[in-house]
Structure formats: C-alpha cells, structure tokens
C-alpha positions as CSV (number, residue, x, y, z in Angstrom):
1,M,-117.4,-1.2,93.3
2,L,-116.8,-4.8,91.8
3,P,-116.6,-7.7,94.0
4,L,-113.2,-9.2,95.0
5,S,-112.5,-12.9,93.8
6,R,-111.3,-15.2,96.6
7,R,-107.8,-14.9,95.0
8,Q,-108.0,-11.1,95.0
9,S,-109.0,-11.0,98.2
10,L,-105.9,-13.4,99.5
11,L,-103.6,-11.2,97.4
12,L,-104.5,-8.0,99.2
13,P,-102.4,-8.4,102.1
14,A,-99.6,-8.9,99.9
15,I,-100.0,-6.1,98.0
16,T,-100.6,-3.7,100.8
17,L,-97.6,-4.8,102.5
18,L,-95.5,-4.3,99.1
19,L,-97.1,-1.0,98.9
20,S,-95.8,0.1,102.8
21,D,-92.3,-1.3,102.3
22,G,-91.4,2.1,103.3
23,I,-93.0,2.2,106.5
24,A,-92.0,-1.5,107.3
25,Q,-88.8,-0.6,106.9
26,A,-88.8,2.4,109.1
27,M,-90.2,0.0,112.1
28,D,-88.3,-2.4,114.3
29,L,-89.9,-5.6,113.7
30,N,-89.9,-8.0,117.6
31,P,-88.0,-10.9,116.8
32,A,-90.2,-13.0,119.2
33,A,-93.4,-12.5,116.9
34,V,-91.7,-12.2,113.4
35,T,-88.4,-13.7,111.3
36,F,-87.2,-13.3,108.3
37,E,-84.7,-13.8,105.6
38,L,-84.7,-11.3,102.6
39,P,-84.1,-13.4,99.5
40,D,-80.2,-12.4,99.0
41,Q,-80.2,-14.1,102.6
42,I,-81.6,-16.9,101.8
43,P,-78.5,-19.8,101.9
44,W,-78.8,-21.9,98.4
45,S,-77.1,-25.2,98.0
46,A,-74.3,-25.1,95.2
47,P,-75.8,-26.9,91.9
48,T,-76.1,-30.5,91.4
49,P,-74.5,-32.6,88.5
50,A,-78.3,-32.9,87.7
51,G,-78.7,-29.2,87.7
52,N,-80.6,-28.0,90.7
53,Q,-80.2,-25.8,93.9
54,S,-81.8,-25.9,97.3
55,A,-82.7,-24.1,100.3
56,V,-84.4,-25.7,103.4
57,L,-86.5,-22.8,104.8
58,V,-88.2,-25.0,107.7
59,G,-87.5,-28.6,109.3
60,D,-85.5,-31.0,107.7
61,P,-86.2,-32.9,104.4
62,G,-83.9,-35.9,105.4
63,K,-85.5,-36.6,108.9
64,E,-89.3,-37.1,110.3
65,G,-91.4,-34.1,110.4
66,L,-93.1,-30.9,108.6
67,Y,-90.4,-29.3,106.1
68,A,-90.4,-26.5,103.7
69,Q,-87.8,-25.8,100.9
70,M,-87.2,-24.0,97.6
71,V,-85.7,-26.0,94.7
72,K,-84.3,-24.0,91.9
73,W,-83.7,-26.0,88.5
74,L,-81.5,-24.3,86.2
75,A,-82.2,-23.6,82.6
76,G,-80.6,-25.8,80.1
77,N,-82.9,-28.9,79.7
78,H,-81.9,-30.3,83.5
79,F,-84.0,-32.8,84.5
80,S,-84.8,-35.7,87.3
81,H,-85.0,-39.3,86.3
82,P,-88.0,-41.3,87.0
83,H,-88.3,-41.5,91.0
84,F,-90.8,-41.6,93.5
85,H,-91.1,-40.1,97.0
86,P,-92.3,-41.8,100.2
87,H,-95.0,-39.2,101.1
88,D,-97.3,-36.4,99.5
89,R,-95.2,-33.1,98.4
90,F,-97.2,-30.0,97.8
91,I,-95.6,-27.6,95.0
92,T,-95.9,-24.3,94.4
93,V,-94.2,-22.8,91.3
94,L,-92.6,-19.3,92.1
95,K,-91.4,-18.7,89.4
96,G,-90.3,-19.6,85.6
97,T,-91.6,-22.5,83.8
98,W,-91.4,-26.2,85.8
99,W,-91.9,-28.9,83.5
100,V,-93.5,-32.4,84.7
101,G,-93.9,-35.9,83.4
102,T,-94.8,-39.3,84.9
103,G,-94.2,-42.6,84.3
104,T,-90.9,-45.1,84.3
105,K,-89.6,-43.8,81.1
106,F,-87.8,-41.1,81.2
107,D,-88.9,-38.4,78.2
108,P,-88.4,-34.9,78.7
109,D,-90.1,-34.3,75.4
110,G,-93.5,-35.4,76.9
111,T,-93.4,-33.4,80.0
112,V,-96.2,-30.7,81.1
113,P,-95.3,-26.9,81.6
114,M,-96.2,-25.7,84.8
115,P,-96.2,-22.0,84.8
116,A,-95.3,-19.4,87.9
117,G,-98.5,-19.9,90.2
118,T,-99.3,-23.5,89.6
119,F,-99.8,-25.7,92.5
120,V,-98.9,-29.6,91.8
121,T,-99.3,-32.5,94.3
122,H,-96.8,-35.0,94.0
123,H,-98.4,-38.0,95.0
124,G,-96.5,-40.4,97.6
125,Q,-95.4,-43.6,95.9
126,Q,-96.2,-42.4,92.3
127,V,-93.2,-42.5,89.7
128,H,-92.7,-38.7,88.3
129,F,-89.8,-36.5,86.9
130,D,-89.3,-32.9,86.4
131,G,-87.0,-30.1,85.8
132,A,-86.5,-27.1,83.6
133,K,-85.9,-26.3,79.8
134,T,-84.8,-22.6,78.9
135,E,-85.4,-20.8,81.7
136,D,-85.0,-21.2,85.5
137,A,-87.7,-22.5,87.7
138,V,-87.8,-21.9,91.1
139,L,-90.7,-24.0,93.3
140,L,-91.7,-24.0,96.8
141,I,-92.0,-27.6,98.4
142,V,-93.6,-28.7,101.4
143,G,-94.0,-32.1,102.8
144,M,-93.4,-34.5,105.5
145,G,-90.2,-36.1,106.0
146,P,-88.2,-38.1,105.1
147,G,-88.2,-36.5,101.4
148,T,-86.3,-39.3,100.5
149,S,-86.5,-40.4,96.6
150,T,-86.3,-43.7,95.0
151,P,-85.0,-44.4,91.7
152,A,-87.9,-45.9,89.4
153,E,-86.2,-45.5,85.4
154,V,-87.1,-48.4,83.4
155,K,-84.8,-48.5,80.3
C-alpha cells in the first residue's frame, strides 16, 4: 500500500463522512455538540449590481471580530473595481474559477485564474480587484472585521 500524502490524509475524514451519509441521517446529532446548515438552508443575499451574492456563516463582517462568509461571483464578467481591506482575508475557492488582479488600474483582461481548491491571502491595505468571467465562482472568505472595502482605482 502506498503512503498517503498530507492532502490525502486530510481528505480521508471527509470522504468517510460522504460515504456514510445514510448512517449519519439515521442518527440524531446533539445540537449542543454540532450545528449545521445544508446548502439549500444557507441564506444568500440578493445579487448586487456588481454581480455577486454573499452568505455570512459566522460573525459579522461589518463589526470587530472573526467572520466567515461565502461570496458567489456570478458568471458574465462581473468584477469589483480596485479596492483594499483593512485586514488580511483568507480565501478558498470552493467552486468555479475566480479571477484576481492587483494594482489601481482596473484591467479584467490582466487577471489571473484561481481554480477551485486554490487558497488566496488578500493582504490588508493592498489593492486588488476580482470577479468571475464565464462561470460562477464561489469563495469562502475568513477574516477579522470590520471587513470594509476602500476604493483605490486610479482612472
């Protein structure tokens, strides 16, 4: 038997959980120990004019403290314009391809693709822009609030 890589060993519990789905449904979970929301129970915001939706999972991005939210950039060349955040943000691409650029000049054609599974750090006070081109991109963003966005585009 071949030794498992670090990534494979980290994925084993998730695979086991997926394969035992029928068993998990037959058991009751103690809500004092575990709470969860299935994908169809997560409340998403209405699409913004910029072409994204969000779902806050933990905390409040507008207040001090830890938060986790999912952001869905909708297909159709929807992008933010150059901006920065006060604190580092840690982002995992869950689905689709997310396109990321840096600098104060808005240039969607100069963005770099981040496929599903990619982990990205947006460093605080550093200018970037991002979005989706031909497919939706779903992100998990974790950071310390407030997660405000300050425009930084130079035209």
